[in-house]
C-alpha positions in Angstrom: -52.6 68.0 -51.4 -49.0 68.0 -50.0 -48.0 70.8 -52.4 -51.0 72.9 -51.2 -50.1 72.4 -47.6 -46.5 73.2 -48.3 -47.5 76.4 -50.0 -49.8 77.4 -47.1 -46.9 76.7 -44.7 -44.6 78.9 -46.8 -47.1 81.8 -46.9 -47.7 81.5 -43.1 -44.0 81.6 -42.3 -43.5 84.5 -44.7 -46.3 86.6 -43.0 -45.0 85.6 -39.5 -41.4 86.6 -40.2 -42.4 89.8 -42.0 -44.5 90.8 -39.0 -41.6 90.0 -36.7 -39.2 92.1 -38.7 -41.5 95.1 -39.4 -43.6 95.2 -36.2 -41.5 97.8 -34.3 -42.8 101.4 -35.1 -39.5 102.9 -34.2 -37.8 100.7 -36.8 -40.4 101.6 -39.4 -39.8 105.3 -38.7 -36.0 104.7 -39.3 -36.8 102.9 -42.5 -38.8 105.9 -43.7 -35.8 108.2 -43.0 -33.4 105.8 -44.8 -35.7 105.7 -47.8 -35.7 109.5 -48.0 -32.0 109.7 -47.6 -31.1 106.9 -50.1 -29.0 107.5 -53.1 -31.1 105.7 -55.8 -28.4 105.9 -58.4 -26.9 102.9 -56.7 -30.2 101.0 -57.2 -29.8 101.7 -60.9 -26.3 100.2 -60.7 -27.8 97.2 -58.8 -30.3 96.7 -61.6 -27.4 96.6 -64.1 -25.5 94.1 -62.0 -28.5 91.8 -61.8 -28.9 92.0 -65.6 -25.3 90.8 -65.7 -26.4 87.9 -63.5 -29.1 87.0 -66.0 -26.8 87.4 -69.0 -24.2 85.1 -67.4 -26.7 82.5 -66.6 -28.1 82.6 -70.1 -24.6 82.2 -71.5 -24.0 79.2 -69.3 -27.3 77.6 -70.5 -26.4 78.3 -74.1 -23.0 76.5 -73.6 -24.6 73.5 -72.0 -27.2 73.3 -74.8 -24.6 73.3 -77.5 -22.9 70.3 -75.9 -26.2 68.5 -76.4 -26.3 69.6 -80.0 -29.4 71.6 -79.3 -29.5 74.7 -81.5 -32.4 77.2 -81.1 -32.8 80.7 -82.4 -31.6 83.5 -80.1 -35.2 84.5 -79.8 -36.3 81.1 -78.6 -33.4 80.6 -76.2 -33.8 84.1 -74.7 -37.5 83.5 -74.4 -37.1 80.2 -72.6 -34.5 81.6 -70.3 -36.5 84.7 -69.3 -39.5 82.5 -68.5 -37.4 80.3 -66.3 -36.0 83.4 -64.4 -39.5 84.7 -63.9 -40.9 81.4 -62.5 -37.8 80.8 -60.3 -38.7 84.1 -58.5 -42.4 83.8 -58.4 -43.1 80.1 -57.8 -42.6 78.6 -54.3 -39.5 76.4 -53.9 -37.2 78.2 -56.4 -37.3 75.4 -59.0 -40.5 76.3 -60.9 -38.3 77.9 -63.6 -36.5 74.6 -64.1 -39.8 72.9 -64.7 -40.9 75.5 -67.2 -37.6 75.5 -69.1 -37.7 71.6 -69.2 -41.2 71.5 -70.5 -40.9 74.2 -73.1 -37.5 73.0 -74.2 -38.9 69.5 -74.8 -41.6 71.0 -77.0 -38.9 73.0 -78.9 -36.6 70.0 -79.4 -38.6 66.9 -80.5 -36.5 63.8 -80.6 -33.9 65.3 -78.2 -35.7 64.9 -74.9 -32.7 63.3 -73.2 -30.3 66.1 -74.1 -32.9 68.8 -73.2 -33.5 67.4 -69.7 -29.8 66.8 -69.0 -28.9 70.4 -70.0 -31.4 71.7 -67.5 -30.2 69.3 -64.8 -26.5 70.1 -65.4 -27.2 73.8 -65.5 -28.5 73.7 -61.9 -25.6 71.4 -60.9 -22.9 73.7 -62.3 -24.4 76.6 -60.5 -24.5 74.7 -57.3 -20.8 73.7 -57.6 -19.8 77.3 -58.3 -21.7 78.5 -55.2 -20.1 75.8 -53.0 -16.7 76.9 -54.3 -17.3 80.6 -53.5 -19.0 79.9 -50.2 -16.2 77.6 -49.0 -13.6 80.2 -49.9 -15.3 83.2 -48.3 -16.2 81.3 -45.1 -12.7 80.0 -44.7 -11.3 83.5 -45.1 -13.7 85.2 -42.7 -14.8 82.3 -40.4 -13.6 84.0 -37.2 -15.2 87.2 -38.0 -18.5 85.6 -39.1 -18.8 83.5 -35.9 -17.8 86.1 -33.3 -21.4 86.5 -32.1 -23.8 83.7 -31.0 -26.5 84.7 -33.4 -24.2 84.9 -36.4 -22.5 81.7 -35.4 -25.7 79.8 -35.5 -26.4 81.0 -39.0 -22.9 80.0 -40.1 -23.5 76.5 -38.7 -26.8 76.2 -40.6 -24.9 77.2 -43.7 -22.2 74.7 -43.1 -24.8 71.9 -42.5 -26.5 72.7 -45.8 -23.2 73.0 -47.5 -22.0 69.7 -46.1 -25.3 68.0 -47.2 -24.8 69.4 -50.7 -21.2 68.2 -50.9 -22.3 64.7 -49.6 -25.0 64.6 -52.3 -22.5 65.6 -55.0 -19.9 63.0 -53.8 -22.6 60.3 -53.7 -23.7 61.1 -57.2 -20.0 61.1 -58.4 -19.4 57.7 -56.9 -22.7 56.2 -58.2 -21.8 57.6 -61.7 -18.1 56.6 -61.6 -18.9 53.0 -60.6 -22.0 52.7 -62.9 -24.2 51.9 -60.0 -27.2 54.0 -60.9 -29.2 51.3 -62.7 -28.4 48.8 -60.0 -30.3 50.8 -57.4 -33.8 49.5 -56.4 -36.7 50.9 -58.3 -38.1 52.7 -55.3 -34.7 54.1 -54.2 -35.1 57.8 -53.3 -34.0 60.1 -56.2 -33.0 57.0 -58.4 -34.2 58.7 -61.6 -32.3 61.9 -60.8 -29.1 59.9 -60.0 -29.4 58.2 -63.4 -29.8 61.6 -65.1 -26.8 63.0 -63.3 -24.8 59.9 -64.2 -25.5 60.4 -67.9 -24.8 64.2 -67.6 -21.5 63.6 -65.8 -20.2 61.3 -68.5 -21.2 63.6 -71.3 -20.0 66.9 -69.8 -16.8 65.3 -68.6 -16.0 64.4 -72.2 -16.7 68.0 -73.1 -14.6 69.4 -70.3 -13.7 72.7 -71.9 -17.4 73.6 -72.3 -18.0 72.5 -68.7 -15.1 74.6 -67.4 -16.5 77.6 -69.3 -19.9 77.1 -67.8 -18.4 76.9 -64.4 -16.5 80.1 -64.9 -19.6 81.9 -66.1 -21.4 80.6 -63.0 -18.8 82.2 -60.8 -19.5 85.5 -62.6 -23.2 85.1 -62.1 -22.9 84.4 -58.3 -20.5 87.3 -57.7 -22.7 89.6 -59.7 -25.6 88.6 -57.5 -23.5 89.5 -54.4 -22.6 92.8 -56.1 -26.3 93.5 -56.7 -27.0 93.4 -53.0 -23.8 95.4 -52.2 -24.9 98.2 -54.5 -28.2 98.3 -52.8 -26.4 98.6 -49.5 -24.4 101.5 -50.9 -27.7 103.1 -51.9 -28.7 103.1 -48.2 -25.2 104.5 -47.2 -24.2 101.3 -45.4 -20.5 101.4 -44.5 -19.4 97.9 -45.3 -16.3 96.5 -47.1 -16.7 94.3 -50.2 -15.1 91.3 -48.5 -17.2 91.5 -45.4 -20.4 91.9 -47.4 -19.5 89.1 -49.8 -18.7 86.8 -46.8 -22.3 87.4 -45.5 -24.0 86.8 -48.9 -23.6 83.0 -49.1 -25.4 82.7 -45.8 -28.3 84.8 -47.0 -28.4 83.2 -50.5 -28.3 79.6 -49.1 -30.8 80.0 -46.2 -33.3 82.2 -48.0 -33.4 79.6 -50.9 -34.8 77.0 -48.6 -38.5 76.3 -49.2 -39.5 77.7 -45.8 -40.9 81.1 -46.8 -42.3 82.3 -50.1 -39.3 83.3 -52.3 -37.2 83.8 -49.2 -39.2 86.9 -48.2 -38.9 87.6 -44.5 -35.9 85.2 -44.1 -33.8 87.4 -46.2 -34.6 90.5 -44.2 -34.1 88.8 -40.8 -30.7 87.3 -41.9 -29.4 90.7 -43.0 -30.7 92.3 -39.8 -28.7 89.8 -37.7 -25.6 89.7 -39.8 -25.2 93.3 -41.0 -26.2 94.8 -37.7 -24.2 92.4 -35.6 -21.0 92.3 -37.6 -20.9 95.6 -39.6 -22.8 97.9 -37.3 -25.4 98.7 -39.9 -28.7 99.9 -38.3 -31.3 97.2 -38.2 -33.8 99.2 -40.2 -31.3 99.8 -43.0 -30.2 96.1 -43.0 -33.9 95.1 -43.4 -34.3 97.6 -46.3 -31.2 96.2 -48.0 -32.8 92.8 -48.1 -36.2 94.1 -49.3 -34.9 96.5 -51.9 -32.5 93.8 -53.3 -35.4 91.4 -53.7 -37.4 94.1 -55.5 -34.4 94.6 -57.9 -34.4 90.9 -58.7 -38.2 90.9 -59.2 -37.9 93.9 -61.6 -35.2 92.1 -63.6 -37.2 88.9 -63.7 -40.6 90.4 -64.4 -40.1 90.6 -68.2 -40.2 86.8 -68.2 -43.8 86.9 -67.2 -44.6 89.1 -70.2 -42.6 86.8 -72.5 -44.6 83.7 -71.2 -47.9 85.5 -71.8 -47.1 85.8 -75.5 -45.0 82.7 -75.8 -46.3 79.7 -77.9 -44.3 76.5 -77.9 -43.5 75.3 -81.4 -46.3 73.0 -82.7 -48.7 73.8 -79.9 -51.4 76.4 -79.3 -52.1 78.0 -75.9 -50.7 77.5 -72.5 -50.6 74.4 -70.4 -51.3 74.1 -66.6 -48.3 73.7 -64.4 -49.6 70.4 -63.0 -49.8 69.0 -66.6 -46.3 70.2 -67.3 -44.9 68.6 -64.2 -46.7 65.3 -65.0 -45.4 65.2 -68.6 -41.8 66.1 -67.6 -41.8 63.4 -64.8 -43.2 60.9 -67.3 -40.4 61.7 -69.8 -37.8 61.5 -67.1 -39.0 58.1 -66.1 -39.0 56.9 -69.8 -35.5 58.2 -70.4 -34.0 56.7 -67.2 -35.5 53.3 -68.0 -34.1 53.5 -71.5 -30.6 54.5 -70.5 
């Protein structure tokens, strides 16, 4: 019931924000002009840039799976990854792809449940650390510029609050792992099972530090390629922005639009670009909104093949597809069994 209410809330927020952004007829007329005047060759370049994002993320996952001694055929690994990308875009919350990858990977690797789950968990963690690194660097360089207006300053403060929470979470998990405190936590302690998983992942991937460092480097490439995807879309609409200024804005959009407030960040993304690009770079509001919407369409176009792959995909040793609810229940059960056995 909670998940249904959360989904309804996300859809309601999405519709409300989209109405807020697109309600002005004058702005819509400007959008129509911008669409006619756009140089769509840059959209093709943006598509190529996002394919690099997907390739980099797939390489990162392949590296982390090898540490767990999980070896699948290129066909299977590619299929699992594409399915994960598809569901990360099309399911509320942005973590549906992790659930799909976890479940299907468990079916592909019988007897290696622990390694399969840890690879998925650490894949998300390495990506988060890379994003924090990039965000901290860019915000430090362009903080004054980013906070020169009250509206943009508020968004930067929201970013810093989220960033601080993420860093606190990481530091807490490091301390719990380093002092071997995870199993001493009470049974009903919030996120106890996830802390135990992270603890196991830290110890393993710290031992394989070269692979971990490589995964981190590939994550940096993936995030910067995502930023470049949006920048190329901005160029398509002839927005006059510098690379550094645009990249400094991107962590704000990426972080806030990833919050489970609207469906896949739709609406929030457009509003953030409208505030930041118009206020700081002088980009017309209509064009700023289009940059957000077109960039999202580019990501959807690159992620859509995963839906086709899932339609034809059959996990090894099993016929047909399984409901998402059943997948979540089975993965959560295995996580509990693993953490209790650690």
